[in-house]
N, C-alpha and C positions, 0 to 999 in steps of 0.2 A: 117851589119853596119847601114843600113837604118832603120831597125826595132828597133835598140837600140835608135837611135835618136828620132824616133816617140814615143817610150815608155817614154823616158825622157821628151819630150815636153808635153805629155799627163799628166804625173805625176806632172810636174811643174804647168800646168794649174789647176789641181785639188787642189794643195796647195794654189794657188792664189785665187781661189773661196772661199776656207775655211777661208782665212785670211781677207775677207771683213767683215766689221762691221755688226753684226746682230742687228736688232732693236728689242727692248723689247716689247712683247705683253702685258705686265702688268707693264708698267712704273708707278712709284708712285712719285708724286711731290706735294708740298704744295705751293699754290699761294696766295699771300696777295691780298684780295679784300675788298674794302671799302663798308660799308653798316651799317644799324642800327637795323633792325627789322625782324620779321618773313616774311613780304612781300618781303623784300630784299632777304632773304634766298631762298624763292621759285623762285624769278626771277633769281637769280644768278645760282642756280642749274639747272633751266630749260634752261638757256642760255648755260651752260656747256654741258648738255645732247643733245643739238641741234647739236653739232659737232660730225660727224661720227667718231667712234673709242673710244669715252668716255665710260668707263665701270662703273665708280662710281664717284660721285661728292657730297661732303658733306661740307657745309659751316657753320662755327661757328661764331656767332656774338661776343662772348667774346674775341676771339683772332684775329678776322678778317681774318681767314685763310680758304681757300678752299682746302680740302684734295681730291686729284684727282688721279684716276687710269685710264690710257688710253693706247691704242695700238699705239706705235710709228710708226708702218707701215702705219697707216691710218691718223694720225693727230699729232700735236705737242702742247706743252703747250702754245705756242704763238697763235695758232689757237683758243684755248679755251679762252685766254685772249682777243682776238679780239671780239669774240662772246659776252663775258661778258661786254666789253666796249660798244658794240653796244646796249646792254640792259640798259646802263646808269651808270654802276659801274666802277670805276677806279681800275686798277690792277697796280702792280709795273712796268710791261712791257708796258702796253697800257692804255692810258687815254681816257675816254669817251669825246665826243665832248660836247660843251656847250649846244647844242640843246638836245642831248640825256640825259644829266644830268638834264636839266630843265624839261624834260618830266616825271621825277620820282615824285611820290606822295610826299607831303610835309614832312611827317615823315621819308621818305627814303632819303631825301637830307642830306647827311653827310657833314662834314667839308672837303673842298678840300684844300690841302696845295700846 
């Protein structure tokens, strides 16, 4: 009887471990990032790559979107947004401080709404 209970407990524990949410190693997300030019593109992509776990970061000035591929086990899209905001660019989630925004080159200063 004792062996049956132990086997049941072990099997239940196994199911519980499998039921936990697995984080995606190649999560894809598009993040809206404000910017204007090629200098902005380089700065935004460099800030995104500075976050451990980011595998790909490509920003397009025409649609103001950063196409991001990252490992959810190492970082989140919020971590990337914070790094980009620190570089002076607003995202939908995180806004750059006034000082960070003012440190941008004149052509890179976009309209802030």
